[in-house]
C-alpha positions, 0 to 999 in steps of 0.5 A: 500500500505504501509503495502504491502511495509512493508511486502515485505521489511520484507520478503527481510530482512528475506531472506538476514538474512537467507542467511547470517546465512547459510554462517556464519554456513558454515564458522564454519563447517570447523573450527577446534575443540578443539579436533582437536587442542589437536591432533595437539598439541600432534603431535607438542610435538612429533616433538619438542622431535624429534628435540631435539634428532636430535639437541643433535646428531648434537652437538655430531657430531660437537664435534667429527668433531672439535676434528678430524680436530684439531687432523689432523691439529696438525699431519699436522703441525708436518709433515710440521715441519719435512719436513722443518727440513729435507729440511733445511728450518727454520721458 
């Protein structure tokens, strides 16, 4: 009787270990490989390069905008000064 119980217990444990092994394998079946990661790394390098170029262009645009706004401010200041002089208003 004890021998029968021992065999049943071994069969149950073997089945459970087998099921667990199958589940673990299934989990690894969907894990990225080193080659997959190298491909992602290559694409990220391309994205970084593109972002650096966009950043450079944005800095150029910001500098031009700052110069344009400063120039506009100086021109407006000169016009206001002339208008004040013509209107007889002094600061």
